[in-house]
N, CA, C and O atoms as a GROMACS GRO file, in nm:
protein
  628
    1MET      N    1 -15.982  21.052   0.253
    1MET     CA    2 -16.022  21.099   0.379
    1MET      C    3 -15.956  21.016   0.480
    1MET      O    4 -15.939  20.897   0.451
    2LYS      N    5 -15.902  21.071   0.627
    2LYS     CA    6 -15.845  20.993   0.690
    2LYS      C    7 -15.901  20.852   0.777
    2LYS      O    8 -15.824  20.761   0.805
    3GLY      N    9 -16.042  20.850   0.812
    3GLY     CA   10 -16.110  20.738   0.867
    3GLY      C   11 -16.211  20.785   0.901
    3GLY      O   12 -16.239  20.904   0.882
    4LEU      N   13 -16.285  20.704   0.955
    4LEU     CA   14 -16.413  20.662   1.019
    4LEU      C   15 -16.434  20.708   1.188
    4LEU      O   16 -16.413  20.616   1.266
    5ILE      N   17 -16.462  20.800   1.231
    5ILE     CA   18 -16.510  20.848   1.356
    5ILE      C   19 -16.666  20.854   1.383
    5ILE      O   20 -16.745  20.930   1.328
    6VAL      N   21 -16.695  20.758   1.480
    6VAL     CA   22 -16.815  20.743   1.495
    6VAL      C   23 -16.842  20.833   1.652
    6VAL      O   24 -16.786  20.804   1.758
    7ILE      N   25 -16.931  20.933   1.635
    7ILE     CA   26 -16.969  20.973   1.759
    7ILE      C   27 -17.113  20.937   1.826
    7ILE      O   28 -17.222  20.932   1.769
    8VAL      N   29 -17.081  20.914   1.955
    8VAL     CA   30 -17.240  20.885   2.017
    8VAL      C   31 -17.251  20.996   2.110
    8VAL      O   32 -17.165  21.023   2.194
    9GLU      N   33 -17.354  21.056   2.094
    9GLU     CA   34 -17.390  21.189   2.180
    9GLU      C   35 -17.548  21.201   2.131
    9GLU      O   36 -17.603  21.188   2.022
   10ASP      N   37 -17.580  21.224   2.228
   10ASP     CA   38 -17.751  21.234   2.238
   10ASP      C   39 -17.790  21.341   2.171
   10ASP      O   40 -17.866  21.345   2.074
   11GLU      N   41 -17.721  21.456   2.242
   11GLU     CA   42 -17.722  21.615   2.177
   11GLU      C   43 -17.698  21.656   2.050
   11GLU      O   44 -17.580  21.675   2.022
   12PRO      N   45 -17.792  21.677   1.949
   12PRO     CA   46 -17.776  21.676   1.801
   12PRO      C   47 -17.700  21.798   1.810
   12PRO      O   48 -17.598  21.775   1.745
   13ASP      N   49 -17.693  21.920   1.858
   13ASP     CA   50 -17.612  22.029   1.837
   13ASP      C   51 -17.450  22.006   1.863
   13ASP      O   52 -17.354  22.032   1.791
   14ILE      N   53 -17.458  21.942   2.005
   14ILE     CA   54 -17.307  21.894   1.988
   14ILE      C   55 -17.254  21.806   1.904
   14ILE      O   56 -17.139  21.820   1.862
   15ALA      N   57 -17.343  21.688   1.864
   15ALA     CA   58 -17.275  21.581   1.779
   15ALA      C   59 -17.278  21.647   1.638
   15ALA      O   60 -17.180  21.620   1.569
   16GLU      N   61 -17.371  21.727   1.584
   16GLU     CA   62 -17.354  21.832   1.482
   16GLU      C   63 -17.164  21.892   1.466
   16GLU      O   64 -17.080  21.864   1.380
   17LEU      N   65 -17.156  21.974   1.580
   17LEU     CA   66 -17.037  22.037   1.603
   17LEU      C   67 -16.940  21.961   1.615
   17LEU      O   68 -16.843  22.032   1.591
   18VAL      N   69 -16.898  21.838   1.643
   18VAL     CA   70 -16.821  21.747   1.657
   18VAL      C   71 -16.799  21.699   1.527
   18VAL      O   72 -16.697  21.736   1.469
   19SER      N   73 -16.880  21.622   1.471
   19SER     CA   74 -16.902  21.632   1.322
   19SER      C   75 -16.856  21.699   1.200
   19SER      O   76 -16.806  21.650   1.099
   20HIS      N   77 -16.884  21.830   1.233
   20HIS     CA   78 -16.838  21.950   1.126
   20HIS      C   79 -16.680  21.932   1.139
   20HIS      O   80 -16.608  21.918   1.040
   21HIS      N   81 -16.638  21.934   1.252
   21HIS     CA   82 -16.504  21.970   1.284
   21HIS      C   83 -16.396  21.872   1.204
   21HIS      O   84 -16.291  21.885   1.141
   22LEU      N   85 -16.471  21.786   1.237
   22LEU     CA   86 -16.400  21.636   1.227
   22LEU      C   87 -16.384  21.622   1.062
   22LEU      O   88 -16.276  21.600   1.007
   23LYS      N   89 -16.521  21.638   0.986
   23LYS     CA   90 -16.532  21.652   0.840
   23LYS      C   91 -16.424  21.771   0.794
   23LYS      O   92 -16.369  21.752   0.686
   24LYS      N   93 -16.391  21.882   0.860
   24LYS     CA   94 -16.294  21.971   0.802
   24LYS      C   95 -16.175  21.914   0.797
   24LYS      O   96 -16.096  21.931   0.704
   25ALA      N   97 -16.149  21.828   0.914
   25ALA     CA   98 -15.989  21.794   0.909
   25ALA      C   99 -15.976  21.675   0.854
   25ALA      O  100 -15.877  21.609   0.883
   26GLY      N  101 -16.065  21.629   0.771
   26GLY     CA  102 -16.068  21.516   0.662
   26GLY      C  103 -16.107  21.394   0.702
   26GLY      O  104 -16.075  21.293   0.640
   27TYR      N  105 -16.185  21.393   0.814
   27TYR     CA  106 -16.246  21.237   0.854
   27TYR      C  107 -16.393  21.200   0.794
   27TYR      O  108 -16.479  21.286   0.781
   28ASN      N  109 -16.410  21.078   0.764
   28ASN     CA  110 -16.558  21.045   0.761
   28ASN      C  111 -16.616  21.063   0.904
   28ASN      O  112 -16.543  21.045   1.001
   29THR      N  113 -16.762  21.102   0.922
   29THR     CA  114 -16.804  21.063   1.064
   29THR      C  115 -16.947  20.994   1.059
   29THR      O  116 -17.003  21.000   0.949
   30LYS      N  117 -17.000  20.944   1.140
   30LYS     CA  118 -17.106  20.882   1.167
   30LYS      C  119 -17.150  20.911   1.284
   30LYS      O  120 -17.073  20.889   1.377
   31VAL      N  121 -17.293  20.974   1.316
   31VAL     CA  122 -17.318  20.975   1.437
   31VAL      C  123 -17.454  20.886   1.490
   31VAL      O  124 -17.544  20.856   1.413
   32PHE      N  125 -17.452  20.850   1.629
   32PHE     CA  126 -17.569  20.774   1.690
   32PHE      C  127 -17.593  20.845   1.814
   32PHE      O  128 -17.512  20.866   1.904
   33HIS      N  129 -17.740  20.886   1.807
   33HIS     CA  130 -17.824  20.948   1.966
   33HIS      C  131 -17.834  20.818   2.045
   33HIS      O  132 -17.940  20.829   2.107
   34ASP      N  133 -17.777  20.693   2.076
   34ASP     CA  134 -17.785  20.593   2.146
   34ASP      C  135 -17.716  20.516   2.124
   34ASP      O  136 -17.658  20.508   2.015
   35GLY      N  137 -17.699  20.426   2.235
   35GLY     CA  138 -17.587  20.295   2.262
   35GLY      C  139 -17.640  20.184   2.201
   35GLY      O  140 -17.564  20.089   2.182
   36PHE      N  141 -17.803  20.171   2.150
   36PHE     CA  142 -17.845  20.065   2.103
   36PHE      C  143 -17.840  20.071   1.939
   36PHE      O  144 -17.826  19.969   1.872
   37SER      N  145 -17.848  20.148   1.906
   37SER     CA  146 -17.828  20.188   1.762
   37SER      C  147 -17.641  20.174   1.703
   37SER      O  148 -17.603  20.115   1.602
   38PHE      N  149 -17.570  20.234   1.785
   38PHE     CA  150 -17.420  20.240   1.795
   38PHE      C  151 -17.404  20.061   1.834
   38PHE      O  152 -17.398  20.012   1.721
   39PHE      N  153 -17.397  19.978   1.907
   39PHE     CA  154 -17.388  19.869   1.901
   39PHE      C  155 -17.462  19.789   1.793
   39PHE      O  156 -17.424  19.675   1.764
   40ASN      N  157 -17.554  19.840   1.741
   40ASN     CA  158 -17.584  19.771   1.601
   40ASN      C  159 -17.507  19.785   1.481
   40ASN      O  160 -17.477  19.690   1.409
   41TYR      N  161 -17.476  19.906   1.461
   41TYR     CA  162 -17.376  19.934   1.364
   41TYR      C  163 -17.240  19.867   1.381
   41TYR      O  164 -17.182  19.815   1.286
   42ILE      N  165 -17.185  19.871   1.518
   42ILE     CA  166 -17.031  19.825   1.496
   42ILE      C  167 -17.022  19.668   1.487
   42ILE      O  168 -16.919  19.606   1.461
   43THR      N  169 -17.157  19.609   1.514
   43THR     CA  170 -17.148  19.444   1.505
   43THR      C  171 -17.135  19.442   1.334
   43THR      O  172 -17.105  19.335   1.282
   44GLN      N  173 -17.161  19.577   1.236
   44GLN     CA  174 -17.115  19.518   1.106
   44GLN      C  175 -17.000  19.572   1.052
   44GLN      O  176 -16.930  19.525   0.962
   45SER      N  177 -16.979  19.706   1.133
   45SER     CA  178 -16.870  19.783   1.055
   45SER      C  179 -16.780  19.861   1.162
   45SER      O  180 -16.825  19.951   1.234
   46ILE      N  181 -16.660  19.819   1.164
   46ILE     CA  182 -16.558  19.882   1.296
   46ILE      C  183 -16.490  20.023   1.257
   46ILE      O  184 -16.442  20.042   1.145
   47PRO      N  185 -16.490  20.132   1.368
   47PRO     CA  186 -16.485  20.249   1.302
   47PRO      C  187 -16.366  20.270   1.343
   47PRO      O  188 -16.326  20.187   1.426
   48ASP      N  189 -16.271  20.377   1.305
   48ASP     CA  190 -16.110  20.392   1.364
   48ASP      C  191 -16.123  20.468   1.499
   48ASP      O  192 -16.026  20.491   1.571
   49LEU      N  193 -16.236  20.501   1.523
   49LEU     CA  194 -16.226  20.584   1.659
   49LEU      C  195 -16.391  20.568   1.704
   49LEU      O  196 -16.481  20.543   1.624
   50VAL      N  197 -16.408  20.588   1.852
   50VAL     CA  198 -16.544  20.628   1.881
   50VAL      C  199 -16.509  20.752   1.977
   50VAL      O  200 -16.408  20.757   2.047
   51ILE      N  201 -16.620  20.862   1.970
   51ILE     CA  202 -16.612  20.996   2.075
   51ILE      C  203 -16.736  20.931   2.142
   51ILE      O  204 -16.825  20.884   2.071
   52LEU      N  205 -16.742  20.929   2.264
   52LEU     CA  206 -16.843  20.831   2.313
   52LEU      C  207 -16.890  20.960   2.453
   52LEU      O  208 -16.800  20.990   2.531
   53ASP      N  209 -16.993  21.008   2.467
   53ASP     CA  210 -17.056  21.090   2.566
   53ASP      C  211 -17.126  20.963   2.681
   53ASP      O  212 -17.180  20.854   2.657
   54LEU      N  213 -17.105  21.016   2.777
   54LEU     CA  214 -17.095  20.912   2.920
   54LEU      C  215 -17.271  20.914   2.947
   54LEU      O  216 -17.300  20.813   3.010
   55MET      N  217 -17.374  20.986   2.922
   55MET     CA  218 -17.526  21.011   2.999
   55MET      C  219 -17.604  21.011   2.830
   55MET      O  220 -17.632  21.102   2.752
   56LEU      N  221 -17.619  20.875   2.826
   56LEU     CA  222 -17.702  20.844   2.684
   56LEU      C  223 -17.820  20.822   2.775
   56LEU      O  224 -17.827  20.817   2.898
   57PRO      N  225 -17.959  20.802   2.629
   57PRO     CA  226 -18.095  20.790   2.701
   57PRO      C  227 -18.108  20.651   2.708
   57PRO      O  228 -18.208  20.616   2.770
   58ASP      N  229 -18.052  20.578   2.672
   58ASP     CA  230 -18.060  20.408   2.659
   58ASP      C  231 -17.944  20.314   2.773
   58ASP      O  232 -17.960  20.206   2.831
   59MET      N  233 -17.841  20.397   2.770
   59MET     CA  234 -17.719  20.336   2.828
   59MET      C  235 -17.616  20.401   2.919
   59MET      O  236 -17.602  20.523   2.904
   60ASP      N  237 -17.572  20.364   2.973
   60ASP     CA  238 -17.454  20.437   3.028
   60ASP      C  239 -17.339  20.424   2.952
   60ASP      O  240 -17.300  20.310   2.924
   61GLY      N  241 -17.258  20.554   2.902
   61GLY     CA  242 -17.141  20.555   2.855
   61GLY      C  243 -17.036  20.489   2.908
   61GLY      O  244 -16.958  20.424   2.839
   62PHE      N  245 -17.026  20.501   3.041
   62PHE     CA  246 -16.922  20.378   3.107
   62PHE      C  247 -16.906  20.195   3.048
   62PHE      O  248 -16.812  20.118   3.030
   63GLU      N  249 -17.082  20.185   3.032
   63GLU     CA  250 -17.082  20.024   3.035
   63GLU      C  251 -17.060  20.020   2.891
   63GLU      O  252 -17.038  19.908   2.844
   64ILE      N  253 -17.060  20.143   2.789
   64ILE     CA  254 -17.057  20.096   2.645
   64ILE      C  255 -16.916  20.111   2.635
   64ILE      O  256 -16.878  20.065   2.527
   65CYS      N  257 -16.787  20.174   2.727
   65CYS     CA  258 -16.665  20.184   2.691
   65CYS      C  259 -16.633  20.016   2.735
   65CYS      O  260 -16.571  19.947   2.655
   66LYS      N  261 -16.668  19.971   2.837
   66LYS     CA  262 -16.653  19.864   2.886
   66LYS      C  263 -16.666  19.751   2.830
   66LYS      O  264 -16.583  19.660   2.831
   67GLU      N  265 -16.807  19.753   2.761
   67GLU     CA  266 -16.821  19.657   2.655
   67GLU      C  267 -16.723  19.653   2.486
   67GLU      O  268 -16.687  19.559   2.416
   68ILE      N  269 -16.712  19.766   2.477
   68ILE     CA  270 -16.580  19.775   2.356
   68ILE      C  271 -16.476  19.704   2.409
   68ILE      O  272 -16.439  19.597   2.361
   69LYS      N  273 -16.419  19.761   2.515
   69LYS     CA  274 -16.274  19.716   2.553
   69LYS      C  275 -16.252  19.515   2.612
   69LYS      O  276 -16.155  19.443   2.632
   70LYS      N  277 -16.379  19.500   2.620
   70LYS     CA  278 -16.392  19.346   2.676
   70LYS      C  279 -16.409  19.259   2.537
   70LYS      O  280 -16.389  19.138   2.534
   71ASN      N  281 -16.442  19.327   2.437
   71ASN     CA  282 -16.512  19.209   2.330
   71ASN      C  283 -16.414  19.217   2.206
   71ASN      O  284 -16.385  19.309   2.130
   72GLU      N  285 -16.372  19.084   2.217
   72GLU     CA  286 -16.224  19.072   2.116
   72GLU      C  287 -16.217  19.166   1.997
   72GLU      O  288 -16.122  19.236   1.962
   73LYS      N  289 -16.337  19.155   1.940
   73LYS     CA  290 -16.330  19.240   1.777
   73LYS      C  291 -16.306  19.357   1.780
   73LYS      O  292 -16.235  19.411   1.695
   74TRP      N  293 -16.377  19.439   1.912
   74TRP     CA  294 -16.344  19.581   1.930
   74TRP      C  295 -16.241  19.626   2.022
   74TRP      O  296 -16.210  19.745   2.022
   75LYS      N  297 -16.184  19.540   2.102
   75LYS     CA  298 -16.074  19.629   2.186
   75LYS      C  299 -15.987  19.724   2.154
   75LYS      O  300 -15.938  19.806   2.231
   76ASN      N  301 -15.962  19.707   1.998
   76ASN     CA  302 -15.853  19.800   1.975
   76ASN      C  303 -15.921  19.918   1.914
   76ASN      O  304 -15.846  19.983   1.841
   77ILE      N  305 -16.042  19.961   1.924
   77ILE     CA  306 -16.090  20.098   1.878
   77ILE      C  307 -16.049  20.163   1.947
   77ILE      O  308 -16.037  20.102   2.053
   78PRO      N  309 -16.007  20.291   1.958
   78PRO     CA  310 -15.979  20.380   2.035
   78PRO      C  311 -16.102  20.472   2.073
   78PRO      O  312 -16.170  20.528   1.987
   79VAL      N  313 -16.131  20.484   2.229
   79VAL     CA  314 -16.251  20.564   2.285
   79VAL      C  315 -16.204  20.690   2.306
   79VAL      O  316 -16.091  20.690   2.356
   80ILE      N  317 -16.262  20.819   2.281
   80ILE     CA  318 -16.263  20.908   2.366
   80ILE      C  319 -16.361  20.955   2.449
   80ILE      O  320 -16.447  20.984   2.367
   81ILE      N  321 -16.404  20.980   2.554
   81ILE     CA  322 -16.497  21.010   2.611
   81ILE      C  323 -16.495  21.152   2.619
   81ILE      O  324 -16.396  21.218   2.651
   82LEU      N  325 -16.644  21.212   2.579
   82LEU     CA  326 -16.649  21.380   2.574
   82LEU      C  327 -16.782  21.368   2.655
   82LEU      O  328 -16.878  21.304   2.611
   83THR      N  329 -16.783  21.437   2.785
   83THR     CA  330 -16.887  21.444   2.834
   83THR      C  331 -16.907  21.578   2.958
   83THR      O  332 -16.804  21.640   2.987
   84VAL      N  333 -17.017  21.612   3.016
   84VAL     CA  334 -17.012  21.694   3.113
   84VAL      C  335 -16.985  21.670   3.233
   84VAL      O  336 -16.974  21.753   3.323
   85ARG      N  337 -16.972  21.558   3.240
   85ARG     CA  338 -16.908  21.498   3.411
   85ARG      C  339 -16.754  21.519   3.444
   85ARG      O  340 -16.660  21.450   3.404
   86ASN      N  341 -16.751  21.637   3.532
   86ASN     CA  342 -16.614  21.671   3.576
   86ASN      C  343 -16.562  21.619   3.651
   86ASN      O  344 -16.444  21.652   3.667
   87LYS      N  345 -16.619  21.511   3.739
   87LYS     CA  346 -16.517  21.477   3.873
   87LYS      C  347 -16.445  21.397   3.821
   87LYS      O  348 -16.464  21.327   3.722
   88GLU      N  349 -16.306  21.408   3.928
   88GLU     CA  350 -16.172  21.361   3.885
   88GLU      C  351 -16.207  21.195   3.922
   88GLU      O  352 -16.117  21.114   3.900
   89GLU      N  353 -16.318  21.154   3.969
   89GLU     CA  354 -16.352  21.012   4.006
   89GLU      C  355 -16.396  20.976   3.853
   89GLU      O  356 -16.333  20.886   3.797
   90ASP      N  357 -16.474  21.025   3.800
   90ASP     CA  358 -16.543  20.970   3.648
   90ASP      C  359 -16.421  20.979   3.561
   90ASP      O  360 -16.402  20.880   3.490
   91LYS      N  361 -16.329  21.084   3.549
   91LYS     CA  362 -16.206  21.069   3.470
   91LYS      C  363 -16.115  20.967   3.466
   91LYS      O  364 -16.062  20.921   3.364
   92ILE      N  365 -16.090  20.917   3.629
   92ILE     CA  366 -15.995  20.858   3.623
   92ILE      C  367 -16.031  20.708   3.609
   92ILE      O  368 -15.957  20.617   3.570
   93PHE      N  369 -16.196  20.700   3.661
   93PHE     CA  370 -16.259  20.559   3.609
   93PHE      C  371 -16.255  20.520   3.462
   93PHE      O  372 -16.228  20.410   3.414
   94GLY      N  373 -16.290  20.643   3.394
   94GLY     CA  374 -16.314  20.625   3.228
   94GLY      C  375 -16.172  20.606   3.194
   94GLY      O  376 -16.156  20.509   3.120
   95LEU      N  377 -16.043  20.679   3.231
   95LEU     CA  378 -15.951  20.600   3.189
   95LEU      C  379 -15.891  20.440   3.227
   95LEU      O  380 -15.818  20.377   3.150
   96GLU      N  381 -15.931  20.399   3.339
   96GLU     CA  382 -15.939  20.273   3.380
   96GLU      C  383 -15.978  20.173   3.326
   96GLU      O  384 -15.918  20.066   3.332
   97ILE      N  385 -16.107  20.199   3.251
   97ILE     CA  386 -16.151  20.132   3.224
   97ILE      C  387 -16.118  20.125   3.031
   97ILE      O  388 -16.188  20.051   2.961
   98GLY      N  389 -16.041  20.184   2.988
   98GLY     CA  390 -15.981  20.165   2.882
   98GLY      C  391 -16.021  20.271   2.779
   98GLY      O  392 -15.993  20.250   2.661
   99ALA      N  393 -16.087  20.387   2.816
   99ALA     CA  394 -16.091  20.521   2.737
   99ALA      C  395 -15.959  20.558   2.720
   99ALA      O  396 -15.900  20.579   2.826
  100ASP      N  397 -15.884  20.575   2.602
  100ASP     CA  398 -15.784  20.660   2.549
  100ASP      C  399 -15.760  20.815   2.565
  100ASP      O  400 -15.651  20.865   2.534
  101ASP      N  401 -15.863  20.888   2.614
  101ASP     CA  402 -15.894  20.988   2.639
  101ASP      C  403 -16.017  21.062   2.709
  101ASP      O  404 -16.125  21.004   2.714
  102TYR      N  405 -16.003  21.183   2.759
  102TYR     CA  406 -16.122  21.208   2.827
  102TYR      C  407 -16.140  21.335   2.840
  102TYR      O  408 -16.055  21.386   2.912
  103VAL      N  409 -16.232  21.420   2.791
  103VAL     CA  410 -16.273  21.532   2.738
  103VAL      C  411 -16.385  21.585   2.776
  103VAL      O  412 -16.493  21.536   2.745
  104ARG      N  413 -16.365  21.742   2.883
  104ARG     CA  414 -16.474  21.764   2.927
  104ARG      C  415 -16.584  21.873   2.859
  104ARG      O  416 -16.532  21.979   2.826
  105LYS      N  417 -16.707  21.863   2.837
  105LYS     CA  418 -16.759  21.987   2.824
  105LYS      C  419 -16.766  22.100   2.901
  105LYS      O  420 -16.760  22.085   3.023
  106PRO      N  421 -16.778  22.207   2.856
  106PRO     CA  422 -16.767  22.256   2.760
  106PRO      C  423 -16.660  22.234   2.640
  106PRO      O  424 -16.627  22.130   2.696
  107PHE      N  425 -16.593  22.236   2.550
  107PHE     CA  426 -16.484  22.178   2.483
  107PHE      C  427 -16.412  22.251   2.348
  107PHE      O  428 -16.486  22.240   2.250
  108SER      N  429 -16.309  22.309   2.324
  108SER     CA  430 -16.271  22.347   2.219
  108SER      C  431 -16.294  22.234   2.109
  108SER      O  432 -16.256  22.120   2.136
  109PRO      N  433 -16.350  22.259   1.992
  109PRO     CA  434 -16.321  22.169   1.885
  109PRO      C  435 -16.217  22.137   1.831
  109PRO      O  436 -16.194  22.018   1.811
  110ARG      N  437 -16.131  22.232   1.794
  110ARG     CA  438 -16.002  22.251   1.805
  110ARG      C  439 -15.921  22.130   1.858
  110ARG      O  440 -15.865  22.045   1.789
  111GLU      N  441 -15.926  22.138   1.987
  111GLU     CA  442 -15.871  22.085   2.075
  111GLU      C  443 -15.898  21.920   2.041
  111GLU      O  444 -15.819  21.832   2.008
  112LEU      N  445 -16.031  21.919   2.061
  112LEU     CA  446 -16.102  21.768   2.047
  112LEU      C  447 -16.022  21.720   1.879
  112LEU      O  448 -15.937  21.632   1.896
  113VAL      N  449 -16.035  21.755   1.760
  113VAL     CA  450 -15.982  21.722   1.658
  113VAL      C  451 -15.784  21.689   1.696
  113VAL      O  452 -15.732  21.585   1.655
  114ALA      N  453 -15.723  21.771   1.757
  114ALA     CA  454 -15.598  21.747   1.761
  114ALA      C  455 -15.584  21.624   1.894
  114ALA      O  456 -15.477  21.565   1.905
  115ARG      N  457 -15.668  21.601   1.966
  115ARG     CA  458 -15.692  21.467   2.044
  115ARG      C  459 -15.721  21.372   1.970
  115ARG      O  460 -15.657  21.271   1.999
  116VAL      N  461 -15.793  21.360   1.882
  116VAL     CA  462 -15.833  21.257   1.778
  116VAL      C  463 -15.708  21.191   1.701
  116VAL      O  464 -15.687  21.072   1.679
  117ASN      N  465 -15.620  21.321   1.662
  117ASN     CA  466 -15.531  21.318   1.553
  117ASN      C  467 -15.426  21.246   1.628
  117ASN      O  468 -15.371  21.153   1.569
  118ALA      N  469 -15.386  21.275   1.761
  118ALA     CA  470 -15.287  21.220   1.844
  118ALA      C  471 -15.332  21.059   1.959
  118ALA      O  472 -15.256  20.999   2.034
  119VAL      N  473 -15.453  21.037   1.935
  119VAL     CA  474 -15.470  20.877   1.964
  119VAL      C  475 -15.455  20.812   1.847
  119VAL      O  476 -15.391  20.707   1.853
  120LEU      N  477 -15.501  20.849   1.732
  120LEU     CA  478 -15.505  20.792   1.597
  120LEU      C  479 -15.365  20.768   1.583
  120LEU      O  480 -15.328  20.659   1.538
  121ARG      N  481 -15.279  20.858   1.615
  121ARG     CA  482 -15.101  20.830   1.560
  121ARG      C  483 -15.048  20.700   1.641
  121ARG      O  484 -14.987  20.601   1.601
  122ARG      N  485 -15.105  20.742   1.795
  122ARG     CA  486 -15.038  20.650   1.891
  122ARG      C  487 -15.096  20.466   1.849
  122ARG      O  488 -15.027  20.367   1.871
  123TYR      N  489 -15.229  20.465   1.788
  123TYR     CA  490 -15.301  20.335   1.746
  123TYR      C  491 -15.224  20.305   1.628
  123TYR      O  492 -15.222  20.184   1.603
  124ALA      N  493 -15.150  20.390   1.538
  124ALA     CA  494 -15.119  20.329   1.427
  124ALA      C  495 -14.938  20.316   1.433
  124ALA      O  496 -14.875  20.249   1.351
  125GLU      N  497 -14.896  20.366   1.506
  125GLU     CA  498 -14.773  20.335   1.587
  125GLU      C  499 -14.801  20.176   1.627
  125GLU      O  500 -14.736  20.098   1.558
  126ARG      N  501 -14.866  20.131   1.702
  126ARG     CA  502 -14.908  20.046   1.762
  126ARG      C  503 -14.889  19.910   1.683
  126ARG      O  504 -14.835  19.804   1.715
  127LYS      N  505 -14.959  19.959   1.554
  127LYS     CA  506 -15.040  19.844   1.452
  127LYS      C  507 -14.884  19.810   1.361
  127LYS      O  508 -14.877  19.741   1.260
  128ASN      N  509 -14.794  19.865   1.414
  128ASN     CA  510 -14.649  19.829   1.354
  128ASN      C  511 -14.601  19.741   1.377
  128ASN      O  512 -14.549  19.670   1.291
  129ILE      N  513 -14.601  19.704   1.545
  129ILE     CA  514 -14.519  19.614   1.637
  129ILE      C  515 -14.596  19.458   1.647
  129ILE      O  516 -14.716  19.438   1.664
  130ILE      N  517 -14.521  19.384   1.634
  130ILE     CA  518 -14.582  19.285   1.635
  130ILE      C  519 -14.538  19.192   1.794
  130ILE      O  520 -14.427  19.183   1.847
  131GLU      N  521 -14.603  19.163   1.816
  131GLU     CA  522 -14.583  19.103   1.975
  131GLU      C  523 -14.629  18.926   1.997
  131GLU      O  524 -14.744  18.882   2.001
  132ILE      N  525 -14.529  18.865   2.005
  132ILE     CA  526 -14.559  18.720   2.015
  132ILE      C  527 -14.508  18.679   2.179
  132ILE      O  528 -14.397  18.684   2.230
  133TRP      N  529 -14.600  18.650   2.216
  133TRP     CA  530 -14.611  18.564   2.351
  133TRP      C  531 -14.558  18.684   2.475
  133TRP      O  532 -14.523  18.650   2.588
  134LYS      N  533 -14.562  18.811   2.430
  134LYS     CA  534 -14.524  18.924   2.540
  134LYS      C  535 -14.379  18.909   2.575
  134LYS      O  536 -14.320  18.979   2.657
  135ILE      N  537 -14.318  18.793   2.490
  135ILE     CA  538 -14.160  18.810   2.499
  135ILE      C  539 -14.086  18.836   2.394
  135ILE      O  540 -13.965  18.840   2.412
  136LEU      N  541 -14.126  18.854   2.293
  136LEU     CA  542 -14.070  18.886   2.162
  136LEU      C  543 -14.159  19.010   2.066
  136LEU      O  544 -14.267  18.975   2.018
  137LYS      N  545 -14.119  19.125   2.046
  137LYS     CA  546 -14.191  19.209   2.015
  137LYS      C  547 -14.077  19.268   1.878
  137LYS      O  548 -13.958  19.295   1.895
  138ILE      N  549 -14.137  19.276   1.773
  138ILE     CA  550 -14.070  19.323   1.646
  138ILE      C  551 -14.141  19.467   1.579
  138ILE      O  552 -14.258  19.466   1.541
  139ASP      N  553 -14.075  19.559   1.573
  139ASP     CA  554 -14.135  19.693   1.510
  139ASP      C  555 -14.090  19.711   1.399
  139ASP      O  556 -13.968  19.721   1.385
  140ILE      N  557 -14.172  19.719   1.294
  140ILE     CA  558 -14.175  19.678   1.155
  140ILE      C  559 -14.099  19.815   1.106
  140ILE      O  560 -13.996  19.812   1.038
  141ASN      N  561 -14.168  19.946   1.153
  141ASN     CA  562 -14.130  20.043   1.109
  141ASN      C  563 -13.975  20.084   1.164
  141ASN      O  564 -13.910  20.162   1.094
  142LYS      N  565 -13.933  20.046   1.253
  142LYS     CA  566 -13.793  20.084   1.270
  142LYS      C  567 -13.690  19.952   1.290
  142LYS      O  568 -13.581  19.966   1.345
  143PHE      N  569 -13.727  19.854   1.251
  143PHE     CA  570 -13.663  19.735   1.227
  143PHE      C  571 -13.573  19.706   1.331
  143PHE      O  572 -13.450  19.695   1.324
  144GLU      N  573 -13.666  19.691   1.453
  144GLU     CA  574 -13.578  19.656   1.596
  144GLU      C  575 -13.670  19.565   1.649
  144GLU      O  576 -13.793  19.568   1.644
  145VAL      N  577 -13.581  19.473   1.710
  145VAL     CA  578 -13.665  19.341   1.810
  145VAL      C  579 -13.598  19.350   1.929
  145VAL      O  580 -13.482  19.381   1.956
  146PHE      N  581 -13.721  19.307   2.017
  146PHE     CA  582 -13.669  19.349   2.139
  146PHE      C  583 -13.744  19.192   2.222
  146PHE      O  584 -13.846  19.136   2.181
  147VAL      N  585 -13.683  19.159   2.309
  147VAL     CA  586 -13.669  19.013   2.384
  147VAL      C  587 -13.657  19.064   2.510
  147VAL      O  588 -13.549  19.114   2.542
  148ASN      N  589 -13.782  19.061   2.619
  148ASN     CA  590 -13.807  19.098   2.712
  148ASN      C  591 -13.810  19.213   2.744
  148ASN      O  592 -13.793  19.257   2.857
  149ASN      N  593 -13.834  19.279   2.633
  149ASN     CA  594 -13.829  19.433   2.631
  149ASN      C  595 -13.692  19.530   2.645
  149ASN      O  596 -13.671  19.648   2.673
  150GLU      N  597 -13.610  19.410   2.610
  150GLU     CA  598 -13.456  19.469   2.573
  150GLU      C  599 -13.426  19.454   2.417
  150GLU      O  600 -13.434  19.359   2.339
  151LYS      N  601 -13.391  19.573   2.406
  151LYS     CA  602 -13.338  19.598   2.224
  151LYS      C  603 -13.243  19.493   2.199
  151LYS      O  604 -13.141  19.503   2.267
  152ASN      N  605 -13.248  19.392   2.118
  152ASN     CA  606 -13.132  19.326   2.080
  152ASN      C  607 -13.051  19.388   1.979
  152ASN      O  608 -13.094  19.486   1.917
  153LYS      N  609 -12.948  19.344   1.961
  153LYS     CA  610 -12.837  19.426   1.884
  153LYS      C  611 -12.847  19.364   1.761
  153LYS      O  612 -12.764  19.418   1.688
  154PHE      N  613 -12.908  19.276   1.699
  154PHE     CA  614 -12.871  19.268   1.586
  154PHE      C  615 -13.026  19.351   1.489
  154PHE      O  616 -13.115  19.398   1.560
  155ALA      N  617 -13.042  19.360   1.327
  155ALA     CA  618 -13.146  19.433   1.332
  155ALA      C  619 -13.196  19.322   1.206
  155ALA      O  620 -13.121  19.234   1.167
  156PHE      N  621 -13.309  19.340   1.161
  156PHE     CA  622 -13.363  19.249   1.046
  156PHE      C  623 -13.416  19.361   0.892
  156PHE      O  624 -13.455  19.477   0.904
  157CYS      N  625 -13.408  19.319   0.817
  157CYS     CA  626 -13.427  19.374   0.678
  157CYS      C  627 -13.556  19.302   0.593
  157CYS      O  628 -13.582  19.338   0.478
   0.00000   0.00000   0.00000
């Protein structure tokens, strides 16, 4: 299995559709129909990615995203917003508060899985970079060292 994707979606049919396609792609999934039960869960277990609806019965999805991104323990969890809200302002706001992608309903399940794969790929690449005081960066995979974002001429082994 590739990892755990948490789906926070109050519409059971949509949650099941998303879960089904992610499972076909090799992911484990866990579904929550409200923000409260989702927060209870992530205090105990950190998922690899969250797919988040904005209009939930108990909480606003924007507030959930903000809470994830400001919490030291959760801030590196990628978030994809999946919503019927299609105003440009909503999309911009979602991305500005930390969402990694914004997908509008109706959506293609195959495209959503592709977006999940892309976001997780980007996060995997970030995990291989060590950053020290925002001055020194070391890319473990590429054996590269950057000082003040400039590549140094030496490499390490």
